[in-house]
C-alpha positions in Angstrom: 202.1 38.4 -55.3 198.4 37.6 -54.9 196.7 35.9 -57.8 193.5 37.5 -59.2 190.4 35.7 -58.6 189.2 33.6 -61.2 185.9 34.3 -62.7 183.5 31.6 -62.8 182.1 30.8 -66.2 178.4 31.7 -66.6 176.1 30.6 -69.2 175.3 33.5 -71.7 171.9 35.1 -70.8 169.7 34.9 -73.8 168.1 38.2 -74.6 164.5 37.8 -74.6 162.2 40.7 -75.8 160.8 42.4 -72.9 156.9 42.7 -72.5 156.9 46.3 -73.6 158.7 45.2 -77.0 156.2 42.6 -77.5 153.5 44.9 -77.2 155.2 47.3 -79.7 155.5 44.5 -82.1 151.8 44.0 -81.7 150.7 47.7 -81.8 152.8 48.5 -84.8 151.5 45.7 -86.9 147.9 46.4 -86.0 148.6 50.2 -86.6 150.0 49.7 -90.0 147.3 47.6 -90.9 144.6 50.0 -90.0 146.3 52.8 -91.5 146.2 50.8 -94.7 142.6 50.1 -94.5 142.0 53.8 -93.6 143.9 55.2 -96.6 142.2 52.8 -99.0 138.7 53.6 -97.7 139.6 57.4 -97.8 140.5 57.0 -101.5 137.3 55.1 -102.2 135.2 57.9 -100.4 137.2 60.7 -102.5 136.3 58.8 -105.8 132.7 58.6 -104.8 132.7 62.3 -103.9 134.3 63.2 -107.2 131.8 61.1 -109.0 128.9 63.0 -107.4 130.6 66.3 -108.1 130.7 65.2 -111.8 127.1 64.3 -111.7 126.0 67.6 -110.2 128.1 69.6 -112.7 126.5 67.7 -115.5 122.9 68.5 -114.2 124.0 72.1 -113.5 125.3 72.4 -117.1 122.1 70.7 -118.5 119.9 73.3 -116.5 122.0 76.3 -117.7 121.6 75.2 -121.3 117.9 74.7 -120.8 117.6 78.2 -119.5 119.5 79.8 -122.2 117.5 77.8 -124.8 120.4 75.8 -126.1 119.4 72.4 -127.3 121.5 69.7 -125.6 122.5 66.4 -127.1 120.0 63.7 -128.2 118.7 61.2 -125.6 120.8 58.1 -127.1 124.0 60.2 -126.5 122.9 61.1 -123.0 122.1 57.4 -122.3 125.6 56.4 -123.5 127.4 58.9 -121.4 125.2 57.9 -118.4 126.1 54.2 -119.1 129.7 55.1 -119.4 129.7 57.0 -116.2 127.8 54.3 -114.2 130.5 51.7 -115.6 133.5 54.0 -114.5 131.9 54.5 -111.1 131.3 50.8 -110.4 134.8 49.8 -111.5 136.3 52.3 -109.2 134.0 51.0 -106.4 135.1 47.3 -107.1 138.9 48.5 -107.0 138.5 50.3 -103.8 136.8 47.5 -102.3 139.5 45.1 -103.6 142.1 47.3 -102.2 140.6 47.4 -98.8 140.2 43.7 -98.8 143.9 43.3 -99.6 144.8 45.7 -96.9 142.7 43.7 -94.4 144.3 40.5 -95.4 147.8 42.0 -94.8 146.7 43.3 -91.6 145.7 39.9 -90.5 149.0 38.3 -91.7 150.9 41.1 -89.7 148.8 40.4 -86.6 149.5 36.8 -87.0 153.2 37.1 -87.6 153.5 39.5 -84.5 151.5 36.8 -82.5 153.9 33.9 -83.5 157.0 36.3 -82.6 155.4 36.7 -79.2 154.7 32.9 -78.9 158.2 32.2 -79.9 159.8 34.5 -77.5 157.6 32.7 -74.8 158.9 29.3 -75.8 162.5 30.4 -75.6 162.2 31.7 -72.1 161.0 28.3 -70.9 
């Protein structure tokens, strides 16, 4: 009987991410970051629109009350309410800016991590 040919031992081929995989890693990281920024800016715009709507409604109510001859609240009350509204609006704006900054930082981190992955895979290949 003939002996079966002996297979030569070959080194195991390292699995290195393909170029398409590298680009996918980069694009997903960037896309995620951009989506976060987009969502936070959208929320900020929504909050601003709601604040403008409330101001419009207050002016409309004041106008209707004036037309009907109904006496509105005193100036001191109006000033307090206006100050309170301004304070809320500024806090909402600060919160939105802070969230956008956090999202941008996270985006930078994700992009850097993806770049490190690509660099590491290039080193392994050499």
